[in-house]
N, C-alpha and C positions, 0 to 999 in steps of 0.2 A: 473625475474619480468619484465613485457612488459611496459617500458616505453613510447613505441611508442604508446600505447594501451591509457594509460594513457593520453599523451598529445592528443590524439584526442579526450579523453572526453572535457578535457578544451578547446579544441578548437572550439567543438561542443555545447557545456553549455555556454562557459565563466567562469566557476568557479575555484578556487583554488583546489579542494580538491574533487575526484571522489567517494563522499561519495552522495546517493540519499535518500532523506527521504519518505516512502512509504504513496502514500495516502489513507489515513485509513477516511471514510466517518463519520465525528462526533466526531474524534477523531483529527485528522490534521487539526486546525485551522488558521486563519490567524496569531497567535501568537507564534504556533510552526512552520509552513512555514515559519516564517519571519526570525526566529530565526537560524533555518540553514542555510539558505541561506547568514544571516548575516557572520554566520561562516566559510563561504567560500565553503556550498555544494549545494546541489540542495536541496530546499523545493518544493513540491508538494502539490497544495492547491485541494481538490476532491471538484469539484463543481456540479457533474452530478446529485444528490439527490435533489438540490433545483431550483426553478424559478430562469429564467434568472435574475428577479429581486434582489432576495436574492443571487445573485451568484455575480452580480455586486457591491451589498455592501460589501461582501466578500473579493472580489478582490481588491475594493479599500480602504478597511482598511488594507488588506497585504500590498499595495503598501505606503501607510503611515508609516508602521513599519520598512521598508528597501527600499534601491535602488537598489539592488542585484536582478539578475536574477531569478524568479520562475517558476514553472510550473504548467497548470490548469489540470486534471484528467477528462476525461471524459469517457462516455463508448460508445464504437462502435455499440454496439446491437441495442442502443438506437435511433442510429442517431441524433445528437442532436445537429442541423446544426444551432439555433438560437444561442444555447450556444457558439458556435464555433465563430460564428461573433462576439457576444457581447465581448467576450474576446478578438480576435485580435484587435478588435477597441479599446482597453483598453489597446492597449501594451504589452499584455501578447502572448510572441511569442513560447513560448516553449506551447505545446499541445499534452499531453499524453492519450491514446487511449488505454482501454482493456476492455475485455469480448466480442471477437466476431472481426470481418473481419474489418480491419480501412477502407477497398478502399471507403463505401459510402459516411464516414466522410474527406476522404481526398480534395478532390476538394478544397474548400476552404482555406486548410492548404496551398496546395502546391501554391494556386492563391496569396495568403499573403506573399508568402515565410518565411513563419513560420518553426516552428521546429519540426517534428510531431516525437513521441516517442511510441514505441507502445511496449505492453507486448504481448509476445509470450509462448504457452504451448508445440508446437512441432514443428520440421521443418517444416509441411505444413504450419504451423500460420506464421513462419519465415519468407515464400518464397510469403506467400500472402502479408506481412506488407513491405515486400521490394519492392515488384511489385506496392505498393502503393504510394511509395516515403518514407517510414518510414529514418529518419536521425540516428535513433539508436532505437536499439531492446534492451528489457528488458527480458530475458530469466529466467522466473520465473516457479523453482522446485515444484514438490510437497510437498516439507517440509516447503512451505509458510503459514503464516497466513493469515485470511482471507479469501475471497473469491479467488478459484485459480482450474482454470480449470485442468491442468498439472497432468499429474497421473506417471511424470517420473521425476526421482532424480537429483536434481539441477546440479551437477556437469557432468551427462550425457547429459542431454540438452545444457548446457552452450558449450558443447565441438561437438556436432550435429550442434547446430546454429552459432559457430563462423565457422566448415567449409563453409558455403554459404555467410557466412555476408562480405566477401571481407573488404574492409573499411570502410563499416559501424561500429560505435562501439557499443560492447554488452555490457550490463550491467548484472550481475549476480544476482539474487533473490531467498530467499528461505533459510531460517534458518541460516540467517546470524547473529549473535550478539556480534563477538568479534573482534578485531583487527588481528587476527590471521585468524579468517575466511573470512576477507576482503583479507589479503596478500595471503592468500590459491589461492582465485578465481581471483585475477590479474595475480597471476603464472600462472593459468591455462589459461591464454589468456583474460579476464576480462579485459574492460577498465574500469569499476568503479564496485561498490555492493548497492544495495539499501537494505537498512534495516526499515522495519516495527515494528516489535514488539520492539525491542530497542528503538525508538524513543515514544513509547506508554508506556514506563517509563523513561520520562522527562517531568521537572517540568512544562513548557510549551504546554504540549499536554493537551487536552479538555479530558481527561477520567477520568475518576472516582478515588479518591484515592483509593477505595476498589478493584478497578481490576487493577490498578498500583501495589498494594502491594501483589495482589493474582500473578501476574508474576513474582516478587522480593520472592514468596513464592514457585514458581512452582519447582517441582521436575522433575525428567528423564519422559518420558515417560506421561507426563503431560498435552499431547495435542490427540486430536481425530478428524480425516477427516471425515466430516456428512454433511448431507443435512436437517439435524434436526430444525436446527433454519430458517425456511421457511418464515415465514409471514412476506411480504413485500417484498421478492426476493424469489419466490418459484424455488424448482429444481432446485439450486446453488447449487454445493458443496464448504464446507469452511474448514477451520481447528481455532480451537480455543481449549480452557484450558475443556478439563472434569470437567462437575460441577454436581449437585445435579439434575439438569433437567435432563442431559443426563442419570443420573445412574439410576432415576427412571424411562427412558422411557426404557433403557435395561433391567432394571429388571419386564419391563411388557411384556417384550419380543420381543421389537422393532414394536409396533404397527402403521398402517399409518396415515395420518394426518385426524384429525377427531375422532379417537380412542386413543388419544395420554394422558395418565393421567395426570390430571392439566390443561390440557388447556382447556383459560378461564380464569384462577389466572391471577389476577394485579400483576406483580411483579414489575415494575416500573411505578413511576410517574413521569410527565414532570411537569416543574413549572407552566405550565397552566392549571396544574390537568388534563391532558390526561394521560389514563392510557395505557401501553402495557402491553400485556399479554405474557403468557411463550410460547417459540419457536420464538418470535418475532426476526429479524434479527439486529435491533440496540444495539451497546454495549452500557453499561452504560455511559453518559459522567458526566462531574463534579456536570452540575445542576440537576440531577435527584434524587430521592428517591427510598425507596423501600430495595427490596430481592436482593442486587448486584451481589452477587452469583450464582443465579438462572438463572441471563441473560448471554446471550453468551458474552463471554469475549474472542476476537481472539488473536491468539498466535500462533507463529511459532514453530519449532523444536528446539533445542535448549535453548527454554526458560529456560532453568534449569541454562543457565551459567550467566542470570542478576543475578547481583549483588546489585544494589542500583539505588534508582533514581536520577539523575542527570541535570545537563541544557542541551537544545538541544546543546548549543557550546563546552561544554565539553567531550559530546557526540560525536559530529563530530570529533574533536583531538584526541579523543582516538581510534574510530575506524581507524582512517587512520594512527597510529602513527607507523605501521611498514612497511609504505611505503617511497619507497623513488623515488624521483625525482618530 
């Protein structure tokens, strides 16, 4: 087990435990992020889908719940410089970029001497992130739930990224649900582990209870990698639980958008009365109503190893329970 890699993680992020909570938009709200950071891990708050004003309120709420450090998550391809400036002005000094080359977003992060973490899907992306000044890399394999660019298995990607990362900590992501999974990637050289699906199944997560239970009830081979749920985020590969919407589309011969069965059906309704149609990219939050099972429910491979819904703190402790140092 690489004690030096774990120490590098702690030195970079100032946390006690090398466990990172995945930034799942709509699910990783202030309550979950703060609880993970309070437990010694690194919570990451996704703000990329919000206006700067709403994002500012989310950061303020998270800061009211924890004095520990947490990161904020933004999309590199959107070049969200206003969000970055706002977050840094609010002392959010860990900026996590994903979905594209971080170089265009890096200058204000470097100028503020903030910590830039970048999710990478192959060696070329890792090289680009290092050139942009990344302080840490997240090597996200194809096993990961949610939107994921990589087509490379996690362990293969981790090995390739470690070869070029030098002293920059590399965090493994994709299909990590148990303490054994965490220990294995750390033995392989990772400085830490990012877990998404495991944190959806926590009390503090903002996911609908039906979504959480679907994760607990999922069996082996329960997930699919697809671009099907594309309304709001087109042409983006993702991994989610196979559900009735996916089965209906598959049985119809996998038609293209515009000819898919049930298009226009409202499957979720927000508290303000807005309806979300079938094939929408938003996972069901706790405040929605409707046909939860028919909506996209992001999940990574290994979801069948989830056994119960716990607190964020107990989840951090459990995931780190096989690590030494």
